[in-house]
N, C-alpha and C positions, 0 to 999 in steps of 0.2 A: 691173719683171720681163722679161726678154728672150722673145720668142715667136715661134712659128712655128706658125700656127693652123689648123687643118683641120677639115674639116666634111663628113658623111655622113646618109645617111638614106632612108628609104622607104616603100613602103604595100605590103599585101596583102589582096585581098578578104577576107573572112571566110567560113567555112564555111556559115555561116546562109543568107548573101547568094548563094554560090554554088548552095544548094539551091533558095531560091525566085527566084533570077534577076535579084536586085537587084543594081545596082553598088557598088562602094567608095562609100561616104559619106565618108570622110576627105581632107581635103586639108591640104598641108603646105609648108614652105619650110625650106629650109636653106642656109648660103652667108655669105660675107663682105659687110661692108658696102660698097657700090661706091666710097666716099669714104676710108672710115677700115679698114686693113686689120688692123687689131688688133681690130676689132670682128664677132662673129660674129652674124647673126639666126636665132632658131631659133621656128618658127611650127608648130602643129599645132592643127587643128580636127576635129572629129568629128560629122558630122551624126548628129541624133537619128534612130534608125530609125523611131519612130511619126509621123515627119513626111514629108509627101511631098514635099516638093522640098529634104529636107536636104542632101543632096549640093552640090546649087547656094546653099544658106545658106553651107556650109563654105567654099567656094572664094571666094565673096565676102569674106567676112571675113578670109581668108588673104592674098587680093590687096589687100584696103584697108590692112591692118594693114602689110604689107610695102611698099607704095607711101609710106606716110605716115613711116615709122621710116627710110628711106632717105632721106626729105625733111629729118630733122632734124639740128640740128648738133650737136655734142658740147657737156657729155656727155647722154647720154638719161637722163631722171629717170622716177620712177613718174609725177609729173602728166602727162609727155609720153604715156605707156602709157595712162592713161586716157583721155587726148583718143584715142589710135589704138583704143581700144575704143568710144568714143562714135562715132568715123567709120565705124568698121565696121558697129556694129549701125544709124546712119541709114542707111548703103548699102542694108542689108538691108529696112529699112523702106520705104525710097524703093522698090526695085525691087519689091515687092509691091503698091505704089500704082499702079505701071505696067505689071505683067504679071499673074499668076493668084495666087489663093490669099491667106492671110493670114499674116501675121509667123510666127505658129506653126508654119505649113507648111514653114517654111526653118530649125529651130530646129537649133541648133548649139554644141557646146562651143570654148572656145578660149583654149590656154594658149600664152604667149608669153615665151620669154628672150633679153636681149639681153647678151653674155657679151664684157666686157673683159677679153682674153687678157694683155693689158699690166700691168693691174692685179691680174686675177683677179677683179674686182667682175660680180655679175650684178643687172641688173634684169629684174623679172619681171612679166606679167599674167595672172590664172587665172580661169577660168570653166569649171565643169564637173567632170566625174569622170575628166579626165587627169591629167598627173601632170609635174613637173619635179623632177629629181634631177640632184646635183653631186657632185664628189670633190675633196674639198681639198687644198692642198698637204700637209696631214698625212696624207692617202691616207685619210679619212675619208668614207665616203659619205652625204650628208644627202639628205633628201626636203625642198626647198624649198617645197611646196604641198601642202595637204590638200585630198582628192578631195569634191567638192560634191553629196551625193546630196540627194533630196527626202524627205520623209515615209516615204515608201517605200521601201525598200530596192532597187528595181528602178528607181526614177526619178530623173531627173538636173537640175538645175541648168542650162538652157542659157545662152546669150549675152542672151537677151532677158529674163532676169532680172538687172536692171541693179543691183539692192541687193545681190547676192551675189557681184559683182566683187571681186577681190583684189590688188593692187598693193603693190609694196615692191622691197627692194633688199637685198643680201647683199654684204657687204666681202668674205667670203672669207678668203683668197685662193685660188681655184679653178683647178684644172689641166684640169676638163673640166665639161660640162654636157649634160644630156638632157632632152628633151622627147617626149612619147608620148601616145596615147590611152588609154583605159582597158583595151583589148584586150592592148597590151603590158604596161601596169602590172600586170595580172593575172599574168604570168609574172616581173615583176621584185619585186614585192611579193606573194606570193601569200598567200591566207587562212590556210593552215597555220603561216606564220611568226608569227601573232600569238601564238601559243602559247609564242612565245620571248622573249627579252629584245631581239633584233635581226627588226624586221618585215622588212626589205629583204634579198634574195636578193643579198649581198654578193659572192661568186664569181661570178655572172654579170655583175652589172653592172660589176666590176671589169674583167672580161673584155671587155665591149664599150666601155670608154671610157676605160679608165685605160692611157696607153701603156706603160707597163713592162712590161705583160701582152702587149703585141703580140709577132709573131714576130720573129725574128732580125733582125740589120739588113739583112741582104740582100734581104728581102723588101719589094717595094713596096707603099707604104702602102696603095693603092689595092687590092690584093689582099687585104689584111688587113680593110678595109673590105667588100669584097663578101662576105669569109666570113661574117664576123659579119651581115650584112645576110641573106644567106641562111639562117641559122641560125634567124633571128626568123622568117622567112617560109614556115620550114618545115614540115611537117606534123607535126612531133613535138609541138605543142603541142595539137594538135586535141582531146584528153580534157581541157585546159585551159580553154581558151578557144575560141569560135567565132566571136568578134566580127571587125571588121575590124582590120588591126594596122598602126600607124604609129609610127614611131621616127625622130627626127633628133638627132644629136649633134654637138659641136663640143669640140677638145680642143688644148690648147697642148702640143705634141710636144716643144717646145725646152728643157721643165722635167720632172724626174721628181718624182713625188709620194714621199712615204715609204712604205716598205715597214711594215706593221701587224704582222707576226707571222705564222705559219702559221695559228694559230688562227683569226684576224679572216678569212681565206680560205676557211676549210675547208666541205666540202659538206654541207647539212642533213642529218640523218637523217631521212629522208624517210616509212621505214617506220615509224619511232616515232610520228612526227609526225600520220602517217595515222590511226593506230590511237589516238593520244591524243583525236584530233580527232572519229571516231567513238563513242569512249566518251562525250563529252561532249554531242556533238548527239543521240545517240540511247542515253540510258543505259538505256530501256527494253528494250533489246536486249542489254544486259550485266547483266542483273539487278538494275538501279539505279531508282532514281525521276524522274521529270521533275521533281518540284517538291521533294522534300527535307522532312526533319524540320524543325520550327520552331528546334530547337535547333542544327540543322546550319547554318541561313540566321543565326542570331545570331552563328555561329563565324566567319563568312565577312566579312572586312573590305570597308567600301563600294566600294573601289577596285576590288576583284577581282570583286565583283558586276558591277559596270559593265562591266569586260572581258570579263566570262563572257557577257554580254548581244552583244556583239561577236562572240565567236568562234563561239556557237552558232548564228549567223543561217544557216539553211539554205542550199544553191545555189539559184540561180534556177529556178523552177519543179520542185526536187525533189519538192515534195509532190504536185504534178499528175501528174508522171512515176511516181512509186510508185504512183497510184492507179489510172493507164493500164494499168501492167503486172499489178496485180491484177486489173481485169477483164477483160484478155486471158486471163489464165489461166483465169477462168470462163466464157472463149467469149462476155461478154457487148460485144459489139463496138462497139453503139453507145456505151456509156459510157465505154469504151476509148479511142474516137475523141474524145468530148469533150476526156479530161482529156490526150491526147496531144498535141492539138493546142494545148492552153493551155500546157502544157510546151515546145511547139515556140516558141509566140510570146515566151515567156519567155526562150528563148534556150537551153535546157538541150540540152547536146551530144548526150546520150544519147538524147533525144526527136529531134534533128533527123537522127541516123544509124538510129534505128528506122524513119524515114519516108522514108527515101532509098530509092528500089527498087534502086539499084544495089548496095547491101550486102544485098538479099535472097537467101539461101541456096534450096537445093532445096527444093520444096514436099513432097517425101516426108517430110520432117521436121515434126511437127505444131506446134511453135512457129512455123515459117517460113510454114506455110499459115496460121495465126492472123494472123500478121502482114500477110501479103497481104490479110486480110480488113479489117483496120483501115486499112491504105492506101487499099482502095477505097471505105470508109467516108467515110474522109477526103477524097475526090474527086481522088486521084492517077490520072492515067489510065493511065500507065503499068504500074500493077500489073493493069489487066484483062488485059491481054497474058500475063502470068504467070500468074492463073488460065487463061487459055484452053490455054495451052500445056500446064499442069499436066494439066486435062481431056484433051486430045488425048491425051497420053501414057496415060492410063489406059483408052481408048479410049471415054471418053464425047464424044463428037463433037457431040451436041446441047447439052450445056452449053456446049463448046468454041466452038460458034458463038454461043452467046447471049453469052457474055462479049465475044468478038470483035467482035459489032455494037452491045454494050449502051453506052449513050451514060452520061454521070453522070445518077445517079438520085438524088432527095431522099433527104439522109440519115437521116431516120426511117422511111424505109421499106425504104431497102436494107438495112439490119440485119437483118430479120428473113426476107428474101428470100435474102439470101446463102447458097452452100452449096455451095463447092468441092472438098469432100472426097468420096469414094467413098461407095458404099453401105455400107462399112463404119462409117459412123457418125461422127459430129463429136468431134475431137480434145478431150482434157480435160487 
């Protein structure tokens, strides 16, 4: 198969890390093999958020794998890929011996794809909750890997878990290949699509990496790449994911894949899917039952039951976020603070926005006053100034000075002492 292979990619720091001041913990590489122009190397690593030096772990993994694969002769095999992973893990392990911390402090995921544009073949390695997708010469989008989660939905199997490593090869032939961290995977394989026969967001994936959907021939391909990368890195997705975003892709622009028909590339009916998901996830809100009768259970095939279990999984931190809002509504600040921080740590986007002082509205609104109190209870310093300015605007200068001078207080005492409303009373 003739080829003209191109690659692009990039990363963006996630909203949760912007709020907490943490760096982007992803690392990546995309490009052609220095000796073989028909070979593209795609590597992504996502440092585990709970690991202290995860961004360093992801960087080491990418650098070591890149160096090893670029030194290999063709053909690159799954056995060579396993050797690359072993070298990456050995490098991290050695680094911890010479530096600080334990291996778990450098936890990272790692997904690698070697794309031979001449044959259309892909050799891959995979560890963690990222993904590798590919588009075949037949135009079909396929997922080549399965995200590896721990026993809990919020945990992930890192590179350190050597027994979870997955290696293989696909003959294809493929015209393009993509590797991504779980932040981008949430965009390209959103949970709502599990309710359909096609779990991949075909229209978006094709726009990102199927050359037949790129702009007219007069448009430079670099401009097309920049447009797509800008879309992935935009704030349009902040309601879907708050994680770091890393996406790399390589494609053979010399070959045009088969067009599968308008129906294959149509936009999903998101409104209907959202409504269906809410009815399944929260049946009690729609007059249903969380458990169902014995007769209903017996009438559901085992395959459907297993699928339902996957679909009904609530968003990360949703339960704690709901509890926090309930506690805040009854002005139980201390309990609201406990649950909103748990939801924040789980990565719930609404919890992150709730605790962001930049999104705080006028404190004349009772709900915004309550938000401010929860922020102060959570130890967010800038919220003190909001409270001080509000009290000053009401002529309550003593309280204004108190909030302006107050340092962080113990959380269990702060909830009872806090009173930023006027003498009219607490909002309910």
